[in-house]
C-alpha positions as CSV (number, residue, x, y, z in Angstrom):
1,M,16.4,54.0,3.9
2,V,18.3,51.3,5.6
3,E,17.1,50.8,9.1
4,S,19.3,50.7,12.1
5,N,17.5,48.3,14.4
6,Q,20.3,46.4,16.0
7,D,18.9,46.8,19.4
8,I,16.2,44.3,18.4
9,E,18.5,41.4,18.4
10,I,22.0,42.1,19.7
11,G,22.8,38.4,19.9
12,L,25.5,36.5,21.6
13,D,29.0,37.9,21.0
14,T,31.2,35.0,22.1
15,G,34.4,36.2,20.5
16,E,34.7,33.0,18.4
17,T,36.6,33.2,15.1
18,S,34.6,32.9,12.0
19,V,35.8,29.4,11.5
20,N,34.7,28.3,14.9
21,A,31.4,30.2,14.6
22,R,30.4,28.3,11.5
23,F,31.7,25.0,12.6
24,A,28.4,23.8,14.0
25,M,26.5,24.9,11.0
26,L,28.8,22.9,8.7
27,I,28.8,19.8,10.9
28,L,25.0,19.7,11.2
29,S,24.5,20.4,7.5
30,G,26.9,17.6,6.7
31,L,25.1,15.1,8.9
32,V,21.8,16.0,7.2
33,F,23.5,15.4,3.8
34,C,24.5,11.9,4.9
35,W,21.1,11.3,6.4
36,A,19.3,12.3,3.3
37,S,21.5,10.1,1.1
38,H,19.5,7.0,1.4
39,H,17.8,4.9,-1.3
40,M,14.7,6.3,-2.7
41,V,11.7,4.6,-1.0
42,N,8.6,6.6,-1.6
43,G,6.0,5.5,-4.2
44,D,4.5,8.8,-5.3
45,I,7.7,9.8,-7.2
46,W,6.9,7.6,-10.2
47,W,3.6,9.3,-11.1
48,H,5.4,12.7,-10.5
49,L,8.1,11.6,-12.9
50,R,5.7,10.5,-15.6
51,T,3.8,13.7,-15.4
52,G,7.0,15.7,-15.7
53,Q,7.9,13.8,-18.8
54,L,4.4,14.4,-20.4
55,I,4.0,18.1,-19.5
56,P,6.3,19.3,-22.3
57,E,4.2,17.3,-24.8
58,K,0.7,17.7,-23.3
59,G,0.9,20.8,-21.2
60,V,-0.1,21.2,-17.5
61,P,-2.9,18.7,-16.8
62,T,-6.5,19.9,-16.2
63,T,-8.2,16.4,-16.2
64,D,-7.0,13.1,-14.9
65,W,-4.6,11.2,-17.3
66,Y,-4.1,7.9,-15.5
67,T,-7.1,6.3,-13.9
68,F,-10.4,4.7,-15.1
69,A,-12.1,4.9,-11.7
70,S,-12.0,8.7,-11.9
71,S,-11.7,9.1,-15.7
72,E,-11.5,12.6,-17.0
73,S,-12.2,14.1,-13.5
74,K,-10.8,17.5,-12.7
75,W,-7.1,17.5,-11.8
76,I,-5.4,20.5,-10.3
77,D,-1.7,19.7,-10.4
78,L,0.1,22.3,-8.3
79,H,3.2,20.1,-8.4
80,W,3.9,20.7,-12.1
81,L,7.1,22.7,-11.6
82,F,8.5,20.2,-9.2
83,Q,7.6,17.4,-11.7
84,L,9.5,19.2,-14.5
85,I,12.6,19.5,-12.3
86,V,12.7,15.9,-11.2
87,A,11.9,14.6,-14.7
88,W,14.9,16.6,-16.0
89,I,17.2,15.4,-13.2
90,F,16.0,11.8,-13.7
91,S,16.9,12.1,-17.4
92,L,20.4,13.0,-16.4
93,G,21.1,10.9,-13.4
94,Q,18.3,8.4,-12.9
95,T,17.3,7.7,-9.3
96,E,20.9,8.4,-8.1
97,G,20.5,11.9,-9.3
98,L,17.2,12.3,-7.5
99,V,18.7,11.1,-4.2
100,L,21.6,13.6,-4.7
101,F,19.0,16.4,-5.4
102,K,17.1,15.5,-2.2
103,A,20.4,15.5,-0.2
104,I,21.4,18.9,-1.6
105,I,18.0,20.5,-0.9
106,S,17.8,19.1,2.6
107,T,21.3,20.3,3.4
108,T,20.6,23.8,2.0
109,T,17.5,23.9,4.2
110,V,19.4,23.2,7.4
111,F,22.3,25.5,6.3
112,L,19.9,28.5,5.9
113,L,18.1,27.7,9.1
114,L,21.3,28.0,11.1
115,L,22.8,30.8,9.1
116,P,21.4,33.8,11.1
117,F,22.6,32.3,14.4
118,S,26.0,30.9,13.4
119,R,27.9,33.9,14.8
120,K,25.7,34.3,17.9
121,I,25.7,30.9,19.6
122,P,28.8,29.0,20.6
123,S,29.5,26.0,18.3
124,S,29.1,23.4,21.0
125,V,25.9,24.9,22.2
126,M,24.5,25.1,18.7
127,I,25.2,21.4,18.1
128,V,23.7,20.2,21.3
129,L,20.7,22.5,21.1
130,S,19.9,22.1,17.4
131,W,20.1,18.3,16.9
132,P,16.7,17.4,18.5
133,F,15.0,19.7,16.1
134,I,17.0,18.8,13.1
135,S,16.6,15.1,13.7
136,L,12.8,15.6,13.8
137,F,13.1,17.3,10.4
138,A,15.3,14.5,9.1
139,S,12.8,11.9,10.0
140,R,11.0,12.4,6.7
141,L,13.4,13.2,3.8
142,L,11.8,11.9,0.7
143,V,11.9,12.8,-3.0
144,R,8.6,14.5,-2.9
145,P,7.4,18.1,-3.6
146,E,7.4,18.8,0.2
147,M,11.2,18.9,0.3
148,L,11.0,22.1,-1.8
149,S,8.3,23.4,0.7
150,F,10.8,22.9,3.6
151,L,13.4,25.0,1.8
152,L,10.9,27.7,0.8
153,L,9.5,27.8,4.4
154,I,13.0,28.5,5.8
155,L,13.6,31.1,3.1
156,T,10.3,32.8,4.2
157,L,11.5,32.8,7.9
158,L,14.9,34.1,6.9
159,V,13.5,36.9,4.8
160,I,11.2,38.1,7.6
161,H,14.2,37.8,10.0
162,R,16.3,40.0,7.8
163,S,13.4,42.5,7.2
164,M,13.6,43.5,10.8
165,Q,16.9,45.2,10.0
166,N,15.9,46.3,6.5
167,I,12.3,46.2,5.4
168,A,13.3,46.0,1.8
169,W,13.8,42.3,2.4
170,I,10.0,41.9,2.6
171,F,9.7,42.2,-1.1
172,A,11.4,38.8,-1.5
173,L,8.3,37.1,-0.2
174,P,6.2,37.4,-3.5
175,I,9.1,35.8,-5.4
176,I,9.2,32.9,-3.0
177,Q,5.5,32.5,-3.2
178,L,5.5,32.5,-7.0
179,V,7.9,29.5,-7.0
180,W,6.1,27.8,-4.1
181,V,2.5,27.9,-5.5
182,N,3.7,26.1,-8.6
183,C,5.6,23.4,-6.6
184,Q,3.2,22.3,-3.8
185,G,0.1,23.2,-1.9
186,L,1.9,24.0,1.3
187,F,2.4,27.5,-0.1
188,V,-0.4,28.5,2.3
189,L,2.2,28.3,5.1
190,Q,3.7,31.5,3.9
191,Y,0.5,33.3,4.8
192,V,0.6,31.6,8.2
193,V,4.1,33.1,8.8
194,M,3.2,36.5,7.4
195,V,0.1,36.8,9.4
196,S,1.9,35.8,12.6
197,F,4.5,38.5,11.9
198,A,1.9,41.0,11.1
199,V,0.3,40.5,14.5
200,Q,3.7,41.2,16.1
201,V,4.2,44.4,14.0
202,C,0.8,45.7,14.8
203,W,1.3,45.0,18.5
204,S,4.7,46.7,18.5
205,Q,3.5,49.8,16.5
206,L,0.1,50.3,18.1
207,V,0.1,48.9,21.6
208,S,3.6,48.6,23.1
209,K,4.7,51.8,21.2
210,I,8.1,50.2,20.6
211,P,8.1,50.0,16.8
212,L,10.0,47.2,15.0
213,Y,10.6,49.5,12.0
214,R,12.0,53.0,12.0
215,D,11.4,53.5,8.3
216,Q,8.5,56.0,8.0
217,K,7.2,54.2,5.0
218,W,7.2,50.7,6.6
219,L,3.4,50.3,6.5
220,A,3.1,51.1,2.8
221,K,6.0,48.7,2.0
222,F,4.5,46.0,4.2
223,L,1.1,46.2,2.6
224,L,2.5,46.3,-0.9
225,A,4.5,43.2,-0.2
226,G,1.3,41.5,1.0
227,V,-0.6,42.5,-2.1
228,L,2.2,41.3,-4.4
229,T,2.2,38.0,-2.5
230,V,-1.5,37.5,-3.1
231,I,-1.0,38.3,-6.8
232,A,1.9,35.8,-7.0
233,T,-0.4,33.1,-5.5
234,L,-2.8,33.6,-8.4
235,L,0.0,33.2,-10.9
236,N,-0.4,29.5,-11.3
237,P,-2.0,27.6,-14.3
238,Y,-5.3,27.3,-12.5
239,G,-5.7,30.9,-11.1
240,F,-8.2,31.2,-8.3
241,E,-8.9,27.5,-8.3
242,G,-5.3,26.7,-7.7
243,A,-5.0,29.3,-5.0
244,F,-7.8,27.9,-3.0
245,F,-7.2,24.2,-3.8
246,P,-5.2,23.4,-0.6
247,L,-8.4,24.2,1.4
248,E,-10.2,21.6,-0.6
249,L,-7.5,19.0,0.0
250,M,-7.5,19.8,3.8
251,E,-11.3,19.2,3.8
252,K,-10.8,15.9,2.1
253,M,-8.0,14.7,4.3
254,G,-9.8,15.7,7.5
255,G,-13.3,14.7,6.3
256,D,-14.6,12.3,3.6
257,H,-11.2,10.7,2.8
258,K,-9.8,10.6,6.3
259,E,-10.9,7.0,7.2
260,F,-9.3,5.6,4.0
261,Y,-6.0,7.4,4.5
262,L,-5.8,6.5,8.2
263,E,-6.0,2.9,7.1
264,Y,-3.5,3.1,4.2
265,A,-1.4,6.1,5.0
266,G,-0.3,6.1,8.6
267,E,1.5,9.4,8.0
268,I,-1.7,11.4,8.4
269,R,-2.4,10.0,11.9
270,G,-1.5,12.7,14.4
271,L,-1.1,12.9,18.2
272,G,-4.8,13.7,18.5
273,D,-5.8,10.5,16.8
274,L,-3.3,8.5,18.9
275,F,-4.6,9.8,22.2
276,A,-8.2,9.3,21.1
277,S,-7.6,5.6,20.3
278,N,-5.0,4.6,22.8
279,S,-4.2,5.0,26.5
280,V,-1.9,7.8,27.5
281,D,0.9,5.5,28.7
282,K,0.8,3.5,25.4
283,V,1.1,6.7,23.4
284,L,3.9,8.0,25.5
285,S,5.8,4.8,25.0
286,I,6.3,5.6,21.3
287,P,9.8,7.1,20.7
288,A,8.5,9.4,17.9
289,V,5.9,10.9,20.2
290,L,8.4,11.5,22.9
291,H,10.7,13.2,20.4
292,L,8.0,15.5,19.3
293,L,6.9,16.4,22.8
294,F,10.5,17.0,23.8
295,V,11.2,19.6,21.1
296,A,7.8,21.2,21.9
297,V,8.8,21.6,25.6
298,L,12.2,23.0,24.7
299,T,10.5,25.5,22.3
300,F,7.8,26.5,24.8
301,A,10.4,27.1,27.5
302,S,12.4,29.3,25.1
303,L,9.4,31.6,24.7
304,F,9.8,32.7,28.3
305,L,13.6,32.9,28.3
306,N,14.1,36.1,26.4
307,K,13.3,39.2,28.5
308,A,14.5,41.8,25.9
309,R,12.0,44.5,24.9
310,H,12.2,43.4,21.2
311,S,12.0,39.7,21.6
312,N,9.2,39.1,19.0
313,T,7.4,37.0,21.6
314,I,4.0,37.4,19.9
315,Y,5.4,36.4,16.5
316,H,7.1,33.4,17.9
317,T,4.1,32.4,20.0
318,C,1.8,32.5,17.0
319,L,4.3,30.3,15.1
320,F,4.5,27.9,18.0
321,F,0.8,27.3,18.3
322,T,0.0,27.2,14.5
323,F,2.8,24.8,13.6
324,G,2.3,22.9,16.9
325,Y,-1.3,22.3,15.8
326,L,0.0,20.9,12.5
327,G,2.2,18.4,14.3
328,W,-0.7,17.5,16.6
329,N,-3.0,16.9,13.7
330,M,-0.8,14.9,11.3
331,S,2.5,13.1,11.8
332,R,3.7,13.9,8.2
333,N,4.0,17.5,9.4
334,D,6.7,16.7,11.9
335,P,9.5,18.0,9.7
336,L,7.7,21.4,9.5
337,V,7.5,21.4,13.3
338,G,11.2,20.6,13.6
339,L,12.2,23.4,11.3
340,V,9.9,26.1,12.8
341,F,10.5,25.1,16.4
342,A,14.3,25.2,15.8
343,Y,14.0,28.7,14.3
344,I,12.0,29.9,17.3
345,T,14.4,28.4,19.9
346,L,17.6,29.6,18.2
347,A,16.1,33.1,17.7
348,R,15.1,33.3,21.4
349,V,18.4,32.0,22.7
350,S,20.6,34.1,20.3
351,S,18.8,37.4,21.1
352,D,18.8,37.1,24.9
353,Q,21.0,39.9,26.1
354,R,21.2,38.6,29.6
355,I,22.7,35.4,28.4
356,S,25.1,37.4,26.2
357,L,26.4,39.7,28.8
358,E,26.2,37.6,31.9
359,F,25.9,34.0,31.3
360,I,28.3,33.3,28.4
361,K,31.2,35.3,29.7
362,S,31.0,34.0,33.3
363,H,30.5,30.4,32.2
364,Q,32.7,30.3,29.2
365,Q,35.1,27.8,30.8
366,A,32.3,25.5,31.9
367,I,30.8,25.5,28.4
368,R,34.1,24.5,26.9
369,R,34.6,21.9,29.6
370,Y,31.2,20.2,29.7
371,V,29.1,21.2,26.6
372,G,32.1,20.9,24.2
373,P,32.8,17.3,24.9
374,C,29.1,16.5,24.8
375,A,28.9,18.1,21.4
376,G,32.0,16.2,20.2
377,L,30.5,12.8,21.4
378,L,27.2,13.7,19.7
379,V,29.0,14.4,16.4
380,V,31.0,11.2,16.6
381,F,27.9,9.1,17.4
382,L,25.7,10.6,14.7
383,G,28.5,10.6,12.2
384,Y,29.1,6.9,12.7
385,G,25.3,6.2,12.6
386,V,24.6,8.0,9.3
387,I,27.8,6.8,7.6
388,S,27.3,3.1,8.6
389,G,23.6,3.2,7.8
390,S,22.4,2.2,11.2
391,Y,20.8,5.6,11.7
392,H,18.7,5.1,8.6
393,H,16.9,2.1,10.1
394,D,13.2,2.6,10.8
395,E,11.4,0.1,12.9
396,Q,8.0,1.1,11.5
397,A,9.0,0.8,7.8
398,P,8.6,-2.5,6.0
399,F,12.1,-2.2,4.5
400,E,15.5,-0.7,5.2
401,K,16.4,2.8,4.2
402,K,19.8,1.8,2.9
403,P,22.5,4.5,2.7
404,W,23.8,6.2,-0.3
405,Y,22.4,6.3,-3.8
406,G,19.9,4.4,-5.9
407,E,16.5,3.1,-5.3
408,S,14.9,0.6,-2.9
409,V,14.5,-3.0,-4.0
410,I,10.8,-2.8,-3.2
411,Y,9.9,-1.4,-6.6
412,P,8.6,-4.2,-8.9
413,H,9.7,-2.6,-12.2
414,E,9.6,-5.9,-14.0
415,A,5.9,-6.5,-13.4
416,A,5.0,-2.9,-14.5
417,K,7.1,-3.2,-17.7
418,F,5.5,-6.6,-18.4
419,L,2.0,-4.9,-18.3
420,N,3.2,-2.2,-20.6
421,G,4.0,-5.0,-23.2
422,L,0.5,-6.5,-23.1
423,S,-1.1,-4.6,-26.0
424,V,-4.5,-6.2,-25.3
425,I,-4.7,-4.8,-21.7
426,D,-6.4,-1.5,-21.4
427,E,-7.1,-1.2,-17.7
428,V,-5.1,-2.4,-14.7
429,Y,-6.2,-3.0,-11.1
430,A,-3.2,-2.4,-8.9
431,D,-3.9,-3.2,-5.3
432,H,-1.2,-1.1,-3.8
433,E,-0.6,2.7,-4.1
434,L,3.1,2.2,-4.8
435,L,2.4,-0.4,-7.5
436,A,-0.2,1.9,-9.1
437,S,2.3,4.8,-9.2
438,L,4.9,2.5,-10.8
439,C,2.4,1.2,-13.4
440,I,1.6,4.8,-14.3
441,F,5.3,5.5,-14.9
442,H,5.8,2.5,-17.2
443,M,2.4,2.1,-18.9
444,R,1.4,3.2,-22.4
445,S,-0.6,6.3,-23.0
446,D,-3.7,4.2,-23.8
447,Q,-3.6,2.2,-20.5
448,R,-5.2,3.2,-17.2
449,V,-4.9,2.1,-13.6
450,F,-8.0,1.8,-11.3
451,A,-6.9,4.3,-8.7
452,D,-3.6,5.7,-7.4
453,P,-2.3,7.8,-4.5
454,R,-3.4,11.2,-5.8
455,L,-5.7,12.8,-3.4
456,E,-6.4,15.4,-6.0
457,V,-8.5,13.1,-8.3
458,N,-9.7,10.3,-6.0
459,T,-13.3,10.4,-4.9
460,K,-14.7,8.9,-1.6
461,G,-16.7,6.4,-3.7
462,S,-13.7,5.1,-5.7
463,L,-11.5,4.8,-2.6
464,A,-14.3,2.9,-0.7
465,D,-14.8,0.6,-3.7
466,M,-11.0,0.0,-4.0
467,R,-11.0,-1.3,-0.4
468,E,-14.2,-3.3,-0.9
469,I,-12.8,-4.9,-4.2
470,R,-9.7,-6.1,-2.4
471,R,-11.9,-7.6,0.4
472,L,-14.1,-9.4,-2.1
473,F,-11.2,-10.8,-4.0
474,N,-10.2,-12.5,-0.7
475,S,-13.6,-14.3,-0.6
476,D,-15.0,-14.4,-4.1
477,I,-13.1,-13.3,-7.2
478,G,-16.3,-13.1,-9.3
479,A,-18.0,-10.7,-6.8
480,G,-14.9,-8.5,-6.8
481,M,-14.9,-8.4,-10.6
482,I,-18.6,-7.4,-10.7
483,M,-17.8,-4.3,-8.7
484,L,-14.7,-3.6,-10.7
485,E,-16.6,-3.8,-13.9
486,K,-18.7,-0.8,-12.8
487,Y,-15.6,1.2,-13.8
488,G,-14.3,1.2,-17.4
489,S,-15.1,-1.1,-20.2
490,G,-11.6,-2.2,-21.4
491,T,-9.8,-5.5,-21.0
492,K,-8.5,-5.7,-17.4
493,A,-5.5,-7.2,-15.7
494,L,-4.9,-7.6,-12.0
495,V,-1.5,-7.0,-10.4
496,F,-0.6,-7.5,-6.8
497,M,2.5,-6.8,-4.7
498,N,3.6,-10.2,-3.5
499,H,3.7,-9.1,0.1
500,T,-0.1,-8.4,-0.1
501,F,-0.7,-12.2,-0.2
502,F,0.9,-12.5,3.2
503,S,-1.4,-9.9,4.9
504,S,-3.4,-11.3,7.8
505,Q,-6.5,-9.6,6.4
506,L,-6.2,-11.4,3.1
507,P,-5.4,-15.1,3.9
508,N,-7.3,-16.5,0.9
509,L,-6.4,-14.0,-1.8
510,L,-3.6,-15.9,-3.5
511,S,-5.3,-19.3,-3.3
512,N,-8.5,-17.8,-4.8
513,L,-6.6,-16.3,-7.7
514,A,-4.6,-19.5,-8.3
515,Q,-7.7,-21.7,-8.3
516,S,-9.9,-19.4,-10.3
517,P,-11.1,-20.8,-13.6
518,D,-11.3,-17.4,-15.1
519,W,-7.9,-16.0,-14.3
520,V,-4.3,-17.1,-14.9
521,C,-1.0,-15.8,-13.6
522,V,1.3,-14.7,-16.5
523,F,4.0,-13.0,-14.5
524,S,5.4,-13.5,-11.0
525,N,8.8,-12.7,-9.5
526,Q,10.5,-15.6,-7.9
527,Y,10.2,-15.6,-4.2
528,A,12.7,-13.2,-2.5
529,E,13.0,-11.2,0.7
530,D,14.6,-7.9,1.5
531,D,17.5,-8.4,3.8
532,G,16.1,-6.0,6.4
533,P,14.8,-7.2,9.8
534,S,11.1,-7.2,8.6
535,R,11.9,-9.6,5.7
536,F,9.7,-7.7,3.2
537,I,8.4,-10.0,0.4
538,L,9.6,-8.6,-2.9
539,G,8.1,-8.5,-6.4
540,A,4.7,-8.6,-7.9
541,S,2.3,-11.0,-9.8
542,V,0.2,-10.3,-12.8
543,F,-3.1,-12.1,-13.6
544,V,-5.1,-11.8,-16.8
545,P,-8.4,-13.4,-18.0
546,R,-7.7,-17.0,-19.1
547,A,-9.4,-16.3,-22.4
548,V,-7.0,-13.4,-23.1
549,A,-4.0,-15.5,-22.2
550,S,-5.1,-18.2,-24.6
551,A,-5.9,-15.7,-27.4
552,E,-2.6,-13.9,-27.0
553,G,-0.5,-17.0,-26.5
554,L,0.6,-16.0,-23.0
555,T,2.4,-18.7,-21.0
556,S,0.9,-19.3,-17.5
557,V,3.3,-19.0,-14.6
558,S,3.1,-21.0,-11.4
559,V,2.6,-19.2,-8.1
560,E,3.6,-22.3,-6.1
561,H,6.7,-20.5,-4.8
562,L,4.4,-18.1,-3.0
563,L,1.8,-20.7,-2.0
564,S,4.4,-22.9,-0.4
565,R,5.8,-19.9,1.5
566,L,2.3,-18.9,2.6
567,R,1.6,-22.5,3.9
568,N,4.8,-22.3,5.9
């Protein structure tokens, strides 16, 4: 039975033509496409690509393939489907293909977000109202599994939105979950959305006595969809372990591993951490913080805007506080906040009958006169920014997000390939997570790196030792090697990003390596800088034991080009 529940959300009937009604949606989606079309800059993608290349040969991993610090430790890889997809795309179009894939997925996400409201809100209002939220989402568009999570989250919200007119839509949720659980650990967010909506349904049916569903069998269908979603969650290569693994990761990130990731991955620092370690005025001087608070205020205000009986206030309020907590807890969740808060705000505005019948009709001329030009100026400004590349600039990043396709110049492929060619080297200490990931991509199957960015396999001990080894190398190479030799037994090489030598915390690292009687540099990029404002030092340097260099006939390479730059 198809339900007739149109009184739930009448929406704004502005009388716009279909072309004008969808204008905003197309413009905003196009801007996101341009914004997402910037050079690939994230480091994790390389170990994802390598895993996707190996899965057809070795199957889905169960133990660690890449490190000697956590050798043969358990590895639950819930990204395996994403890895297969990106490996296939990479085989066809290299990094250019991956950037295009990212742009298409990001654009589709925004398109689907705006789709239910494109005929209910005037185009100019849609542009002005949506951009603060969409720009928050666009602040983190990377070739990572999370980009599929963004799309699947919006699909979940869209399905539940449609189910209020026809509950049969609810059976799409298990299908979404089946894909999601095999792409990334954020699949748990579907349960957050479903539980939030279930609270609204129960309240409407049992307390307010204004049911959302007129179908007499709605409860059976609702429960069946929930059961099928749980079953879909278990349909991953790891079964129950995979289904509950996100809880283990959350415990690591918020507990034993938090100190390390706060130091090396600023993305996990949230508003709570900022307010705890800084004064209020200092925190409020950060543009990203003001942006997040602004969209939060807009969304919170929208919760009290709609006075219709069927306004889904409880559902939207649950979403507001749960996803608001995610944004408060970790800055990497800002895109999730932008998407969900945008959905809440647009849903509230589009379903407010008072605005539809009174405000829009009586203020139609004013909207065209004032909001229309503002929307036009915003489109011109943003369009110029994303096309010229100026909008891609990030003051916090050590490099420029250059527009269009390809990869960043920060990746030291040459050093990683050089290590691959050293048959005598079994184990590699890579001091930077990006460098470790790149070494994994290029290294032979019999080579291992010390540690890499995967939270899934790293232990608190190995992460602490990684930090301590780097500190010891700055004071005493021999002491650092004693600690490193606790792990593995193969012949080791040391590889450093060149910009590491210029860190204020490691002033003696390069000179210690250059003067060491036991180590010799056999590869180093000539000094070069990125042309961005931060002048990021490019390239990497490889050091091997002097005895190994002599036995293998490896030519030593001078690092004077870096030492002279360091002295200056």
